[in-house]
MOPAC internal coordinates of N, CA, C and O (Angstrom, degrees):
PM7 1SCF
backbone

  N    0.0000 0     0.00 0     0.00 0    0    0    0
  C    1.4578 1     0.00 0     0.00 0    1    0    0
  C    1.5225 1   108.58 1     0.00 0    2    1    0
  O    1.2310 1   120.85 1   -51.59 1    3    2    1
  N    1.3052 1   115.98 1   128.41 1    3    2    1
  C    1.4591 1   121.63 1   176.79 1    5    3    2
  C    1.5115 1   107.35 1  -121.27 1    6    5    3
  O    1.2310 1   120.76 1   -64.71 1    7    6    5
  N    1.3204 1   116.14 1   115.29 1    7    6    5
  C    1.4535 1   121.46 1   179.52 1    9    7    6
  C    1.5111 1   107.71 1  -106.03 1   10    9    7
  O    1.2310 1   120.45 1   -64.63 1   11   10    9
  N    1.3270 1   116.74 1   115.37 1   11   10    9
  C    1.4611 1   122.08 1  -178.57 1   13   11   10
  C    1.5138 1   108.41 1  -117.26 1   14   13   11
  O    1.2310 1   120.79 1   -51.59 1   15   14   13
  N    1.3070 1   116.09 1   128.41 1   15   14   13
  C    1.4568 1   121.06 1   178.47 1   17   15   14
  C    1.5095 1   109.79 1  -121.68 1   18   17   15
  O    1.2310 1   121.07 1   -41.54 1   19   18   17
  N    1.3004 1   115.55 1   138.46 1   19   18   17
  C    1.4550 1   121.40 1   174.45 1   21   19   18
  C    1.5142 1   106.72 1  -120.82 1   22   21   19
  O    1.2310 1   120.50 1   -42.73 1   23   22   21
  N    1.3079 1   116.65 1   137.27 1   23   22   21
  C    1.4549 1   121.12 1  -173.15 1   25   23   22
  C    1.5169 1   112.57 1   -98.99 1   26   25   23
  O    1.2310 1   121.37 1   -49.73 1   27   26   25
  N    1.3169 1   114.98 1   130.27 1   27   26   25
  C    1.4445 1   119.63 1   160.49 1   29   27   26
  C    1.5115 1   103.79 1  -104.77 1   30   29   27
  O    1.2310 1   120.23 1   -37.09 1   31   30   29
  N    1.2868 1   117.17 1   142.91 1   31   30   29
  C    1.4498 1   120.82 1  -165.63 1   33   31   30
  C    1.5259 1   111.53 1   -75.06 1   34   33   31
  O    1.2310 1   121.51 1   -72.01 1   35   34   33
  N    1.3245 1   114.72 1   107.99 1   35   34   33
  C    1.4573 1   121.63 1   171.87 1   37   35   34
  C    1.5215 1   108.14 1  -167.01 1   38   37   35
  O    1.2310 1   121.32 1   -24.11 1   39   38   37
  N    1.3016 1   115.08 1   155.89 1   39   38   37
  C    1.4660 1   119.90 1   177.74 1   41   39   38
  C    1.5113 1   109.84 1   -64.43 1   42   41   39
  O    1.2310 1   120.43 1   146.02 1   43   42   41
  N    1.3292 1   116.79 1   -33.98 1   43   42   41
  C    1.4578 1   120.85 1   179.07 1   45   43   42
  C    1.5141 1   110.86 1   -54.81 1   46   45   43
  O    1.2310 1   120.14 1   140.40 1   47   46   45
  N    1.3269 1   117.34 1   -39.60 1   47   46   45
  C    1.4552 1   120.24 1  -178.68 1   49   47   46
  C    1.5164 1   112.72 1   -69.88 1   50   49   47
  O    1.2310 1   119.67 1   148.81 1   51   50   49
  N    1.3214 1   118.24 1   -31.19 1   51   50   49
  C    1.4665 1   119.32 1   174.90 1   53   51   50
  C    1.5249 1   108.91 1   -63.74 1   54   53   51
  O    1.2310 1   120.31 1   139.26 1   55   54   53
  N    1.3176 1   117.02 1   -40.74 1   55   54   53
  C    1.4653 1   120.34 1   177.25 1   57   55   54
  C    1.5218 1   110.85 1   -65.35 1   58   57   55
  O    1.2310 1   119.98 1   140.09 1   59   58   57
  N    1.3308 1   117.64 1   -39.91 1   59   58   57
  C    1.4593 1   121.76 1   178.11 1   61   59   58
  C    1.5281 1   110.38 1   -63.57 1   62   61   59
  O    1.2310 1   120.36 1   138.31 1   63   62   61
  N    1.3082 1   116.92 1   -41.69 1   63   62   61
  C    1.4646 1   120.96 1   179.02 1   65   63   62
  C    1.5193 1   110.23 1   -65.59 1   66   65   63
  O    1.2310 1   120.52 1   140.48 1   67   66   65
  N    1.3283 1   116.61 1   -39.52 1   67   66   65
  C    1.4677 1   119.80 1   176.92 1   69   67   66
  C    1.5346 1   109.96 1   -61.42 1   70   69   67
  O    1.2310 1   120.12 1   137.00 1   71   70   69
  N    1.3298 1   117.37 1   -43.00 1   71   70   69
  C    1.4631 1   121.39 1   178.11 1   73   71   70
  C    1.5304 1   110.97 1   -63.22 1   74   73   71
  O    1.2310 1   120.46 1   137.87 1   75   74   73
  N    1.3304 1   116.74 1   -42.13 1   75   74   73
  C    1.4654 1   120.52 1   178.67 1   77   75   74
  C    1.5239 1   110.55 1   -63.61 1   78   77   75
  O    1.2310 1   120.46 1   138.18 1   79   78   77
  N    1.3207 1   116.73 1   -41.82 1   79   78   77
  C    1.4668 1   120.56 1   179.48 1   81   79   78
  C    1.5265 1   110.88 1   -63.20 1   82   81   79
  O    1.2310 1   120.63 1   140.03 1   83   82   81
  N    1.3075 1   116.39 1   -39.97 1   83   82   81
  C    1.4662 1   120.14 1   179.20 1   85   83   82
  C    1.5224 1   111.97 1   -68.66 1   86   85   83
  O    1.2310 1   120.16 1   149.24 1   87   86   85
  N    1.3275 1   117.30 1   -30.76 1   87   86   85
  C    1.4663 1   119.81 1  -178.98 1   89   87   86
  C    1.5256 1   112.96 1   -87.68 1   90   89   87
  O    1.2310 1   120.10 1   168.22 1   91   90   89
  N    1.3316 1   117.42 1   -11.78 1   91   90   89
  C    1.4605 1   120.40 1   179.37 1   93   91   90
  C    1.5203 1   109.09 1   -70.44 1   94   93   91
  O    1.2310 1   120.16 1   -50.41 1   95   94   93
  N    1.3128 1   117.30 1   129.59 1   95   94   93
  C    1.4642 1   121.40 1  -176.48 1   97   95   94
  C    1.5311 1   113.19 1   -90.79 1   98   97   95
  O    1.2310 1   120.02 1  -176.05 1   99   98   97
  N    1.3111 1   117.58 1     3.95 1   99   98   97
  C    1.4620 1   120.05 1   178.06 1  101   99   98
  C    1.5079 1   114.17 1    90.48 1  102  101   99
  O    1.2310 1   120.36 1   171.04 1  103  102  101
  N    1.3239 1   116.92 1    -8.96 1  103  102  101
  C    1.4564 1   119.96 1   178.62 1  105  103  102
  C    1.5155 1   109.25 1   -84.31 1  106  105  103
  O    1.2310 1   120.49 1   -35.49 1  107  106  105
  N    1.3104 1   116.68 1   144.51 1  107  106  105
  C    1.4523 1   120.48 1   179.29 1  109  107  106
  C    1.5203 1   111.06 1    72.39 1  110  109  107
  O    1.2310 1   120.79 1    36.61 1  111  110  109
  N    1.3061 1   116.09 1  -143.39 1  111  110  109
  C    1.4610 1   120.74 1  -176.19 1  113  111  110
  C    1.5168 1   110.88 1  -127.43 1  114  113  111
  O    1.2310 1   121.07 1   -33.79 1  115  114  113
  N    1.3082 1   115.55 1   146.21 1  115  114  113
  C    1.4607 1   123.37 1   173.86 1  117  115  114
  C    1.5197 1   105.19 1  -118.01 1  118  117  115
  O    1.2310 1   120.63 1   -75.31 1  119  118  117
  N    1.3365 1   116.40 1   104.69 1  119  118  117
  C    1.4551 1   122.35 1  -173.05 1  121  119  118
  C    1.5187 1   109.81 1  -117.17 1  122  121  119
  O    1.2310 1   120.71 1   -54.23 1  123  122  121
  N    1.3126 1   116.24 1   125.77 1  123  122  121
  C    1.4575 1   122.34 1   177.45 1  125  123  122
  C    1.5193 1   108.86 1  -110.65 1  126  125  123
  O    1.2310 1   120.68 1   -58.91 1  127  126  125
  N    1.3380 1   116.31 1   121.09 1  127  126  125
  C    1.4640 1   119.58 1   177.64 1  129  127  126
  C    1.5174 1   107.80 1   -91.76 1  130  129  127
  O    1.2310 1   121.27 1   -67.58 1  131  130  129
  N    1.3030 1   115.19 1   112.42 1  131  130  129
  C    1.4511 1   122.41 1  -178.05 1  133  131  130
  C    1.5235 1   109.43 1  -102.93 1  134  133  131
  O    1.2310 1   120.75 1    28.10 1  135  134  133
  N    1.2954 1   116.17 1  -151.90 1  135  134  133
  C    1.4544 1   122.80 1  -176.31 1  137  135  134
  C    1.5221 1   108.52 1  -135.68 1  138  137  135
  O    1.2310 1   120.61 1   -17.98 1  139  138  137
  N    1.3031 1   116.44 1   162.02 1  139  138  137
  C    1.4684 1   119.61 1   174.93 1  141  139  138
  C    1.5252 1   111.07 1   -82.76 1  142  141  139
  O    1.2310 1   119.95 1  -178.94 1  143  142  141
  N    1.3380 1   117.70 1     1.06 1  143  142  141
  C    1.4694 1   121.78 1  -178.99 1  145  143  142
  C    1.5341 1   113.90 1   -55.26 1  146  145  143
  O    1.2310 1   118.59 1   145.28 1  147  146  145
  N    1.3453 1   120.30 1   -34.72 1  147  146  145
  C    1.4633 1   118.51 1  -179.88 1  149  147  146
  C    1.5313 1   115.16 1   -66.46 1  150  149  147
  O    1.2310 1   120.12 1   161.66 1  151  150  149
  N    1.3284 1   117.37 1   -18.34 1  151  150  149
  C    1.4630 1   118.04 1   178.92 1  153  151  150
  C    1.5222 1   109.83 1   -66.93 1  154  153  151
  O    1.2310 1   120.71 1   -41.90 1  155  154  153
  N    1.3045 1   116.25 1   138.10 1  155  154  153
  C    1.4602 1   121.78 1  -179.37 1  157  155  154
  C    1.5309 1   109.48 1   -88.58 1  158  157  155
  O    1.2310 1   121.28 1  -118.36 1  159  158  157
  N    1.3277 1   115.16 1    61.64 1  159  158  157
  C    1.4673 1   121.79 1  -177.25 1  161  159  158
  C    1.5187 1   108.21 1  -127.02 1  162  161  159
  O    1.2310 1   120.48 1  -108.06 1  163  162  161
  N    1.3003 1   116.68 1    71.94 1  163  162  161
  C    1.4601 1   119.44 1  -175.94 1  165  163  162
  C    1.5181 1   113.39 1   -99.77 1  166  165  163
  O    1.2310 1   120.15 1  -169.17 1  167  166  165
  N    1.3116 1   117.33 1    10.83 1  167  166  165
  C    1.4640 1   120.32 1  -178.78 1  169  167  166
  C    1.5292 1   111.83 1  -101.28 1  170  169  167
  O    1.2310 1   120.80 1  -161.50 1  171  170  169
  N    1.3270 1   116.07 1    18.50 1  171  170  169
  C    1.4627 1   122.87 1  -176.59 1  173  171  170
  C    1.5234 1   112.74 1    61.76 1  174  173  171
  O    1.2310 1   120.84 1  -161.07 1  175  174  173
  N    1.3131 1   116.00 1    18.93 1  175  174  173
  C    1.4574 1   120.57 1   175.48 1  177  175  174
  C    1.5151 1   110.62 1   -85.05 1  178  177  175
  O    1.2310 1   120.99 1     2.95 1  179  178  177
  N    1.3021 1   115.71 1  -177.05 1  179  178  177
  C    1.4507 1   120.40 1  -179.11 1  181  179  178
  C    1.5250 1   110.63 1   -78.41 1  182  181  179
  O    1.2310 1   121.44 1   -35.63 1  183  182  181
  N    1.3281 1   114.85 1   144.37 1  183  182  181
  C    1.4651 1   122.20 1   175.09 1  185  183  182
  C    1.5211 1   107.93 1  -121.71 1  186  185  183
  O    1.2310 1   121.53 1   -36.44 1  187  186  185
  N    1.3087 1   114.67 1   143.56 1  187  186  185
  C    1.4551 1   121.36 1   178.80 1  189  187  186
  C    1.5209 1   108.82 1  -126.42 1  190  189  187
  O    1.2310 1   120.46 1   -11.38 1  191  190  189
  N    1.3256 1   116.73 1   168.62 1  191  190  189
  C    1.4588 1   120.43 1  -179.79 1  193  191  190
  C    1.5184 1   112.44 1   -58.06 1  194  193  191
  O    1.2310 1   120.27 1   151.22 1  195  194  193
  N    1.3172 1   117.08 1   -28.78 1  195  194  193
  C    1.4649 1   119.75 1  -178.83 1  197  195  194
  C    1.5323 1   112.41 1   -99.11 1  198  197  195
  O    1.2310 1   120.08 1  -168.31 1  199  198  197
  N    1.3420 1   117.45 1    11.69 1  199  198  197
  C    1.4657 1   120.52 1   174.90 1  201  199  198
  C    1.5243 1   108.82 1   -65.14 1  202  201  199
  O    1.2310 1   120.03 1   -31.36 1  203  202  201
  N    1.3198 1   117.54 1   148.64 1  203  202  201
  C    1.4717 1   119.60 1   179.94 1  205  203  202
  C    1.5271 1   111.17 1   -66.02 1  206  205  203
  O    1.2310 1   121.06 1   -26.32 1  207  206  205
  N    1.3249 1   115.57 1   153.68 1  207  206  205
  C    1.4620 1   121.03 1   176.70 1  209  207  206
  C    1.5244 1   108.85 1  -102.79 1  210  209  207
  O    1.2310 1   121.24 1   -19.75 1  211  210  209
  N    1.3265 1   115.23 1   160.25 1  211  210  209
  C    1.4616 1   119.38 1   179.23 1  213  211  210
  C    1.5296 1   109.28 1   -66.99 1  214  213  211
  O    1.2310 1   120.01 1   -29.17 1  215  214  213
  N    1.3068 1   117.59 1   150.83 1  215  214  213
  C    1.4658 1   119.62 1   177.90 1  217  215  214
  C    1.5295 1   111.21 1   -72.13 1  218  217  215
  O    1.2310 1   121.08 1   -30.66 1  219  218  217
  N    1.3341 1   115.54 1   149.34 1  219  218  217
  C    1.4606 1   120.71 1   174.74 1  221  219  218
  C    1.5247 1   107.81 1   -58.23 1  222  221  219
  O    1.2310 1   120.90 1   -43.94 1  223  222  221
  N    1.3153 1   115.88 1   136.06 1  223  222  221
  C    1.4501 1   121.23 1   179.00 1  225  223  222
  C    1.5195 1   114.00 1   104.22 1  226  225  223
  O    1.2310 1   120.18 1   167.47 1  227  226  225
  N    1.3224 1   117.26 1   -12.53 1  227  226  225
  C    1.4629 1   118.93 1   179.79 1  229  227  226
  C    1.5246 1   111.28 1   -73.40 1  230  229  227
  O    1.2310 1   120.27 1   139.97 1  231  230  229
  N    1.3225 1   117.09 1   -40.03 1  231  230  229
  C    1.4609 1   119.96 1  -179.79 1  233  231  230
  C    1.5232 1   109.65 1  -151.21 1  234  233  231
  O    1.2310 1   121.27 1   -37.60 1  235  234  233
  N    1.3170 1   115.17 1   142.40 1  235  234  233
  C    1.4712 1   120.18 1   179.82 1  237  235  234
  C    1.5243 1   110.93 1   -61.15 1  238  237  235
  O    1.2310 1   120.26 1   142.30 1  239  238  237
  N    1.3174 1   117.10 1   -37.70 1  239  238  237
  C    1.4737 1   121.27 1  -178.39 1  241  239  238
  C    1.5259 1   111.07 1   -63.13 1  242  241  239
  O    1.2310 1   120.45 1   130.08 1  243  242  241
  N    1.3248 1   116.74 1   -49.92 1  243  242  241
  C    1.4627 1   118.13 1  -178.49 1  245  243  242
  C    1.5208 1   111.38 1   -71.42 1  246  245  243
  O    1.2310 1   119.81 1   149.94 1  247  246  245
  N    1.3328 1   117.96 1   -30.06 1  247  246  245
  C    1.4724 1   120.07 1   176.31 1  249  247  246
  C    1.5237 1   110.37 1   -60.05 1  250  249  247
  O    1.2310 1   120.50 1   134.80 1  251  250  249
  N    1.3347 1   116.65 1   -45.20 1  251  250  249
  C    1.4612 1   120.82 1  -179.77 1  253  251  250
  C    1.5228 1   110.22 1   -64.16 1  254  253  251
  O    1.2310 1   120.14 1   135.66 1  255  254  253
  N    1.3187 1   117.33 1   -44.34 1  255  254  253
  C    1.4637 1   120.38 1   179.61 1  257  255  254
  C    1.5227 1   111.60 1   -61.42 1  258  257  255
  O    1.2310 1   120.25 1   132.47 1  259  258  257
  N    1.3313 1   117.12 1   -47.53 1  259  258  257
  C    1.4614 1   120.25 1  -178.14 1  261  259  258
  C    1.5247 1   111.65 1   -65.19 1  262  261  259
  O    1.2310 1   120.08 1   141.32 1  263  262  261
  N    1.3249 1   117.44 1   -38.68 1  263  262  261
  C    1.4695 1   120.14 1   178.03 1  265  263  262
  C    1.5218 1   110.86 1   -66.77 1  266  265  263
  O    1.2310 1   120.23 1   139.17 1  267  266  265
  N    1.3212 1   117.16 1   -40.83 1  267  266  265
  C    1.4642 1   120.93 1   178.20 1  269  267  266
  C    1.5273 1   110.77 1   -64.69 1  270  269  267
  O    1.2310 1   120.63 1   135.96 1  271  270  269
  N    1.3298 1   116.39 1   -44.04 1  271  270  269
  C    1.4701 1   120.31 1   177.80 1  273  271  270
  C    1.5161 1   110.89 1   -59.12 1  274  273  271
  O    1.2310 1   120.62 1   138.54 1  275  274  273
  N    1.3272 1   116.42 1   -41.46 1  275  274  273
  C    1.4658 1   120.64 1  -179.35 1  277  275  274
  C    1.5276 1   111.12 1   -61.77 1  278  277  275
  O    1.2310 1   120.35 1   137.27 1  279  278  277
  N    1.3309 1   116.94 1   -42.73 1  279  278  277
  C    1.4657 1   121.12 1   178.31 1  281  279  278
  C    1.5238 1   110.08 1   -59.58 1  282  281  279
  O    1.2310 1   120.32 1   133.47 1  283  282  281
  N    1.3224 1   117.00 1   -46.53 1  283  282  281
  C    1.4652 1   121.43 1  -178.32 1  285  283  282
  C    1.5287 1   110.80 1   -64.00 1  286  285  283
  O    1.2310 1   120.16 1   132.37 1  287  286  285
  N    1.3286 1   117.29 1   -47.63 1  287  286  285
  C    1.4663 1   120.88 1  -178.57 1  289  287  286
  C    1.5220 1   111.84 1   -64.49 1  290  289  287
  O    1.2310 1   120.17 1   140.83 1  291  290  289
  N    1.3311 1   117.28 1   -39.17 1  291  290  289
  C    1.4699 1   119.87 1   179.08 1  293  291  290
  C    1.5209 1   112.35 1   -67.22 1  294  293  291
  O    1.2310 1   120.50 1   157.39 1  295  294  293
  N    1.3354 1   116.66 1   -22.61 1  295  294  293
  C    1.4653 1   119.53 1   178.76 1  297  295  294
  C    1.5272 1   112.04 1   -89.27 1  298  297  295
  O    1.2310 1   120.41 1   178.49 1  299  298  297
  N    1.3466 1   116.83 1    -1.51 1  299  298  297
  C    1.4568 1   120.29 1  -179.84 1  301  299  298
  C    1.5146 1   113.68 1    94.41 1  302  301  299
  O    1.2310 1   120.41 1  -172.36 1  303  302  301
  N    1.3244 1   116.82 1     7.64 1  303  302  301
  C    1.4560 1   121.17 1   179.28 1  305  303  302
  C    1.5208 1   111.89 1   -83.94 1  306  305  303
  O    1.2310 1   121.28 1     3.06 1  307  306  305
  N    1.3066 1   115.16 1  -176.94 1  307  306  305
  C    1.4667 1   122.26 1  -179.08 1  309  307  306
  C    1.5273 1   109.59 1  -119.53 1  310  309  307
  O    1.2310 1   121.31 1   -34.08 1  311  310  309
  N    1.3308 1   115.10 1   145.92 1  311  310  309
  C    1.4551 1   121.87 1   177.36 1  313  311  310
  C    1.5171 1   108.43 1  -118.95 1  314  313  311
  O    1.2310 1   120.72 1   -48.07 1  315  314  313
  N    1.3170 1   116.24 1   131.93 1  315  314  313
  C    1.4528 1   122.18 1   175.39 1  317  315  314
  C    1.5231 1   106.79 1  -119.21 1  318  317  315
  O    1.2310 1   120.76 1   -59.54 1  319  318  317
  N    1.3228 1   116.16 1   120.46 1  319  318  317
  C    1.4668 1   120.74 1   177.00 1  321  319  318
  C    1.5235 1   108.53 1   -93.93 1  322  321  319
  O    1.2310 1   121.30 1   -71.92 1  323  322  321
  N    1.3145 1   115.12 1   108.08 1  323  322  321
  C    1.4589 1   121.15 1  -178.02 1  325  323  322
  C    1.5229 1   110.04 1   -89.54 1  326  325  323
  O    1.2310 1   120.94 1   -44.85 1  327  326  325
  N    1.3060 1   115.81 1   135.15 1  327  326  325
  C    1.4668 1   121.10 1  -178.12 1  329  327  326
  C    1.5164 1   110.31 1  -116.20 1  330  329  327
  O    1.2310 1   121.25 1   -29.77 1  331  330  329
  N    1.3119 1   115.21 1   150.23 1  331  330  329
  C    1.4538 1   120.50 1   172.96 1  333  331  330
  C    1.5061 1   115.56 1    77.02 1  334  333  331
  O    1.2310 1   120.05 1  -162.46 1  335  334  333
  N    1.3122 1   117.51 1    17.54 1  335  334  333
  C    1.4594 1   120.02 1   179.31 1  337  335  334
  C    1.5172 1   108.93 1   -96.66 1  338  337  335
  O    1.2310 1   121.37 1   -97.78 1  339  338  337
  N    1.2929 1   114.98 1    82.22 1  339  338  337
  C    1.4480 1   119.88 1   178.32 1  341  339  338
  C    1.5187 1   108.42 1  -148.32 1  342  341  339
  O    1.2310 1   121.39 1   -15.56 1  343  342  341
  N    1.3005 1   114.95 1   164.44 1  343  342  341
  C    1.4671 1   120.14 1  -179.87 1  345  343  342
  C    1.5136 1   107.54 1  -120.89 1  346  345  343
  O    1.2310 1   120.67 1   -48.00 1  347  346  345
  N    1.2978 1   116.33 1   132.00 1  347  346  345
  C    1.4616 1   120.98 1   174.97 1  349  347  346
  C    1.5173 1   108.33 1  -104.57 1  350  349  347
  O    1.2310 1   121.23 1   -44.45 1  351  350  349
  N    1.2953 1   115.25 1   135.55 1  351  350  349
  C    1.4472 1   120.56 1   177.94 1  353  351  350
  C    1.5138 1   108.19 1  -110.89 1  354  353  351
  O    1.2310 1   120.70 1   -46.75 1  355  354  353
  N    1.2971 1   116.28 1   133.25 1  355  354  353
  C    1.4660 1   122.05 1   178.70 1  357  355  354
  C    1.5159 1   106.88 1  -111.88 1  358  357  355
  O    1.2310 1   120.73 1   -54.30 1  359  358  357
  N    1.2933 1   116.21 1   125.70 1  359  358  357
  C    1.4502 1   120.96 1   177.60 1  361  359  358
  C    1.5196 1   108.87 1   -91.33 1  362  361  359
  O    1.2310 1   121.03 1   -59.00 1  363  362  361
  N    1.3067 1   115.64 1   121.00 1  363  362  361
  C    1.4575 1   121.10 1  -179.78 1  365  363  362
  C    1.5246 1   108.30 1  -107.44 1  366  365  363
  O    1.2310 1   121.29 1   -51.80 1  367  366  365
  N    1.2913 1   115.13 1   128.20 1  367  366  365
  C    1.4601 1   120.03 1   176.93 1  369  367  366
  C    1.5185 1   108.53 1  -101.00 1  370  369  367
  O    1.2310 1   121.06 1   -42.47 1  371  370  369
  N    1.3283 1   115.57 1   137.53 1  371  370  369
  C    1.4614 1   118.29 1   179.45 1  373  371  370
  C    1.5062 1   111.84 1  -115.69 1  374  373  371
  O    1.2310 1   120.10 1   180.00 1  375  374  373

């Protein structure tokens, strides 16, 4: 069994993740795909897995991510912080 969760930022999803963690029987893998947003690297510098994270209370988005990650890790699951997954749109005028 592979349980993969992806977060859209809302308190509802933290509750959903908590429910999923409680229903996971420990078989297979419990994988939560998070974001690199919690890293405190806003100067366009390099970030590493051991880079510090922003403190709780700085932003609602990172608060939700960090709380969700904590639920997954406390249940024995794994968290993967994916970076660079965004789309840029360029408006071209003719």
